[in-house]
C-alpha positions in Angstrom: -93.1 -100.8 134.6 -93.0 -98.2 132.2 -90.5 -97.1 130.5 -91.4 -93.5 130.0 -91.5 -90.6 132.9 -94.5 -89.5 134.0 -95.2 -86.1 134.3 -98.1 -85.1 136.9 -99.5 -81.9 138.0 -101.1 -81.5 141.5 -103.9 -79.0 140.3 -105.5 -81.5 137.2 -105.7 -84.2 139.6 -109.3 -84.5 141.4 -109.8 -83.4 144.6 -111.8 -85.2 147.1 -113.5 -84.4 150.1 -113.2 -86.3 153.4 -115.4 -85.9 155.8 -114.6 -83.6 158.5 -112.8 -81.1 156.7 -110.0 -82.2 154.5 -109.7 -83.0 151.0 -107.4 -85.0 149.3 -105.8 -85.2 146.1 -103.9 -88.2 144.7 -100.6 -88.0 142.8 -99.7 -91.5 142.0 -101.6 -94.9 142.0 -103.9 -97.1 139.9 -106.8 -94.4 140.4 -105.0 -92.6 137.9 -103.8 -95.3 135.5 -99.9 -95.5 136.3 -99.6 -99.2 136.9 -96.9 -98.0 140.1 -97.3 -100.3 142.8 -97.3 -97.6 145.4 -99.8 -94.7 146.2 -99.3 -91.2 146.5 -101.2 -87.9 147.5 -101.6 -84.2 149.1 -104.1 -83.9 151.9 -105.3 -80.5 153.2 -107.3 -80.6 156.6 -108.4 -77.4 158.2 -108.0 -76.3 161.3 -110.4 -78.4 163.9 -110.1 -81.6 161.5 -109.1 -84.9 163.1 -108.9 -88.3 161.2 -111.0 -90.9 161.9 -109.4 -94.0 163.8 -107.8 -95.6 161.3 -104.8 -98.6 160.0 -103.9 -99.7 156.6 -103.0 -103.3 155.9 -99.5 -101.8 154.6 -97.1 -98.5 155.6 -97.9 -95.1 154.9 -95.5 -92.1 155.3 -96.8 -88.9 155.8 -94.2 -85.5 155.5 -95.8 -81.9 156.6 -95.4 -79.4 153.7 -97.1 -76.7 156.0 -99.0 -76.2 159.3 -99.3 -78.3 162.7 -100.5 -81.2 163.8 -100.4 -84.0 166.2 -100.3 -87.8 165.5 -100.6 -90.9 167.7 -100.0 -94.5 167.5 -102.3 -97.1 169.3 -100.0 -98.6 171.5 -97.4 -95.5 172.1 -97.7 -93.0 174.9 -98.2 -89.2 173.9 -98.5 -87.5 170.7 -95.9 -86.9 167.5 -96.0 -82.9 166.6 -96.7 -82.6 163.0 -94.7 -79.8 161.6 -93.2 -78.7 158.3 -89.9 -81.1 157.8 -91.2 -83.7 159.7 -91.8 -87.1 158.2 -93.3 -90.0 160.1 -93.8 -93.6 158.8 -96.7 -95.7 160.4 -96.0 -99.5 160.8 -98.5 -101.7 158.5 -102.1 -102.4 160.5 -101.3 -100.1 163.4 -104.1 -98.4 164.4 -103.3 -94.1 164.5 -104.9 -90.6 163.5 -103.8 -87.4 163.3 -105.2 -83.6 163.9 -104.9 -80.2 163.2 -103.8 -77.8 165.5 -104.0 -74.1 165.2 -105.6 -71.8 162.7 -104.4 -72.7 159.6 -104.6 -76.2 157.3 -102.2 -78.7 158.0 -100.8 -80.3 154.5 -99.3 -83.5 154.6 -97.6 -85.5 151.2 -98.5 -88.9 152.0 -97.1 -92.4 150.3 -98.9 -95.7 150.8 -97.1 -98.8 150.1 -100.0 -100.0 147.8 -101.6 -98.9 144.7 -104.7 -98.4 146.0 -105.4 -96.7 149.2 -107.1 -98.9 151.3 -108.4 -97.4 155.0 -110.1 -100.1 157.8 -112.0 -97.9 160.2 -112.4 -98.4 163.7 -116.1 -98.4 165.1 -115.3 -96.4 168.6 -114.0 -92.5 168.3 -110.6 -92.0 170.0 -109.4 -88.4 170.0 -105.9 -87.8 168.8 -104.0 -87.4 171.5 
């Protein structure tokens, strides 16, 4: 555990392109050398973007900062609206996804209960919703 406060500036972190029209900036996590046992980042998803069907072996928490979308969780009916002020918690190992609605980017702040972002993609694609 560190004894000093760490200052992180989003615009100084590298931006990683995700297939399909999204970018991700890791803020805290092992890739940045903080040694903190969680990972946070900001994802900006362009209009029309939809995640691939996936899961994580740990809890994921997403807070919507701007834009609109909808999320789904395998085994639950319907979708959950994603809009500013909404935070969703996704249980470990649960298959899920989301997509952008409207004509502005969806910006989310994610917390992964792991120092490294681990994604298990499903072979088949399922449309969000």
